[in-house]
C-alpha positions, 0 to 999 in steps of 0.5 A: 447121322454118320454117313460113312457106309460104303455101298458098291454099285454094280449097275453098269459095273459088269465089264465086258470087252473085246476078245471074240477074235480068236480060234474057238474050238468045240469038244471035238477040237475042230476050229469053228470057221465063224470064230476064226480070226482073219489074218493080220500082220501079227498072225499071217505067215511071213517069209524071212531069214529065220530057218525052221528050228532055229532060235530066231524062228522060235522068237519070231513065232512067239508073237504070232501065236500070242495074237490068238485067243485061247478060250475054247468052249462047246457052247457059250450059253452055259458059260454065260449062265455061270458068269451070271450066277457068279455075278449074282453072288458077288452082288447079293453079298454086297447088300443082302446083309444090310437089313439083317444087322439088328438080328446078327448083333442081337445074336452075336453082339459086337455092335461097336464093330459091326460095320466091319461086316461091310468094310472087311468084305470091301477091303478084301475084294478091292485089294485082291482084284489086281492079283487075280487079274495077273493070275488069270493072265498067267495061269488062265481064267478057269483055274482062277474063277474056280478057285474064287468060287470055292473060296467064296462058298467056303467063306459063306459056309463058315459065315453061317457057322460063326460063333461071335462077331469077330469070327463072322468078320473074319469069314466075311473077309474070306468071302471077299477074297473069293469075291475079288476073283468073281468080279474080275474074272467074270468080266474078263471071260465075258470079254474073251467070249464075245466079239466087239459087235456083241459086247452090248448084249452081254453087258446088258445081261450082266448089268441087269443081273447085278442091278437086280441082285443089288436091289433085291439083296436087302429085301431078301436079307430082311425076309430071311432074317425075319422068317427064318434065320440070319444064317440062311443069308449065307447058306443060300449062296451054296446051291447058287455057287455050286451050280455056277461051279458045275457049269464052269467045270463042265462047259468052259475050256481053255486051249492050253497049247495056245496059252503056253504060246502066250506064256512063252512070248510074254516071258521072253519079252519080260526077260529081254526087258530085264536082262537086255536084248544082247544077252538074250540073243547070245543065250538063245544062240548057245542053248537053242530054241527049246531052251529059250522057250523053257526059260521064258515060260519059267519067267512067266510062271513066276508069281510076284508074291512080294508085290502081291503082299505089298499091294495087300498092305497098301490097299488094306491100310488106305481103305481102312483109313478111308472107311473108318476115319470120321466114324471109329475115330476122328480124321486127325487122330493118331490112328488115321494119321498112322494108317494114312502114313503107312499106306504112303510108305507101302505105296512107295515100297510097292512101286520099288518092288513092282519095278524090279519084279520080272512079272509084276502084279501091276505092270508099268504099262497099265499107267504108261499107256494113255488109253488105259491110264486115262480110263482108270482115272475116269472110272475112279472118278465114276466111283466117287460120283456113285456114292451120292445116289447109292448112299445119300439118295435113299436117305433123302427119300426117307428123311426129306420126302417121308417115304418108307424103305420100300418106296425109297428103294424104288427111287434108287432102283430107277437108275439100275433099270435104265443103266443096263438098257443104255449100256446095251444101246450105247453101241449105236452111239459109239459106232457113229461118233467113236468111243471117247466122244460117246463117253464124253456125251454120257458124263457131260449129261450125267454132270448136268443131271447131278447139278439139277438135283439141288434145284429140286423144290423142297420138299418136292414129290417122289417122282422128281428124284426118281426121274433124275435117277432114271436119267442118271442111270441112262447117261452113265450107261453111255459113259462106262461101257464104251470106255471098258470096250475101248480098253479091253479091245486095246490089249491082247488076251494075255493082258486082258485080265490085268487091264480089266482088274485095273479098271475095277480096282480104280473104281472100287478105290474111287468108291471108298474115297467118295464114301469117306469124302462125301461122308465128311462133307455130309457130317460137317454140313449137318453139324453146322446146321444144328449149331446154327439153329435158332436159340428157341428151337435148339433145345428141341433138336437132337444133340448129335448127328447119330440122333438125327436119323432116329429123331426123323424116324419118330418125328411124332416126338418132335414139334412140327417146327423142329421136324421141318428144320431137321428135314431142311438140314438133311435136304441141304446136306444132300444138296452139298453132296450132289454138288461134290458128285458133279465136281467128280463128273468134271474130273472124269471129263478132264481125264477123258480129254487126255484120252486118245481121240482114237482108241487103238485096237489089238490084233486079237480083234477080228477085221469083221469086228472092226468093220461091224463095230464102227471102230474105223469111224471114230477109233483107231484101226489095228496098228494105229498108235496115238501120241502117248501110247506104247510104240515098238521101240518101247518093247525094245527098251523092255516096256510091257507093250501090246504086240499089235501097237506099232508106229 
């Protein structure tokens, strides 16, 4: 029984963040006073020696304009509906194909490579997340989201017309290229639309959509494959995606003037970092404010294609090695070593390219700012942890408890029900105790739940793992959402897409690493149990790992003693995996200990957001900077720093 499949989990994966503080205008172009930001040191006019029309005045005005949010929409309702439809598309296509594999293989062949239907989609989504995050910060959210939906729908249509397994895998990769834009940009737009105090509400909506779609996906895929045709699995995406596309085009708008101000400011800051402050000031004096703004916009609009290709190559090689290692070939075989070695070389090349790029895809500040880097590590550990319940709990329910597929799915679905509820209510906890403390409480409780699972009696009752799954979802809901809010509220609009993409990217990589690592642990444990079976029993046992699952599905062909021995072997195997997941929980706790006690809040967050969300009780107010966060002198040295973070 090869445990190696990667199942992306999205319950609670819906990411939201700060961004409501900003100027939001309606169709008539007027500013909504309810959504207008309160004056801050970054946005309020200030007297100074800069005379209007001078280069110094243009440079001084850029950071003030960059503090404004540039999302303008007539009504949030239709936009949120579009986001929920986009989330449903991404969630459905990560699971809907699972139950239709027999029909697909029977029609197209290619049983030896069918796992790439899942791996190819996962690889494409993961490696494109940082690229789409940077593009959404550079060119705006709407064009990236529209492009992602179009690519996803094109991939779906082509998948429905696939003529063999190779073409279907290729079109699944194309689907993943669009899915990466859907996952990252939907989360970023949700952060832009809602102020901090309303974050749990939109989080609960998006999390519920993802959880429902993930659970319903296999059932819907099985029904379509059994009573219609497996090609309808992809065709059903077309009306849903078309509706989401129409809602985005019709109801979602961005303030281009404000966005150009951000481009000008960010480009100028990057130019200063690369060319030196003295040369920039001299150039501004010669060419004037208009020439400096034009040059800075050109720097901002430059796409780091070498960096994007290097990220694709590094992520593709690494994830291929992790997903296929121990399945398509042994871990210590030549293909695994070549892929892992190539990923290391590509990672080194990526670092060199990104350090020299004017506008890197993954900026250095993503790892220099302690707030973001520690959350990235913590959510990477979360991705590791999630492999245990999403991959191994259904196997435990069927092989050990003897449940059918539907009942086994219900055992897991209890987690997807409690996660969004806990996420929606988490604001009551982090309002009172602060973001880091809330996350520590959530992950600490999650680790205890994971440690309780191996103590369940054998064989036990179905309600026991279901209850633990319910508790795990509730505790993880308290862990993930506060951290995401903390990161997205620590950056401005022009950096929020990149910050959000880094969170999702680290979590996806954690899931891939966890699938490979825990798959190896499970296979080694089960192989050891089979090898240590009593001599008089060994002859009646399966002769390989793949045969264990088939034997337990048809347990009538085994003796009672042999069937019981196999069930106990699977029980011990899943226990070891849960112990490993508990270790991942401890790693997440360790990463959080290095997070700042008070999360800094960017100037884009309105004063009333800070008051209503309770940030001042447990987190930093606008302008607070903790040890390890970016300070004003980092900007002078060329670092990409948030303009609101000052010493």
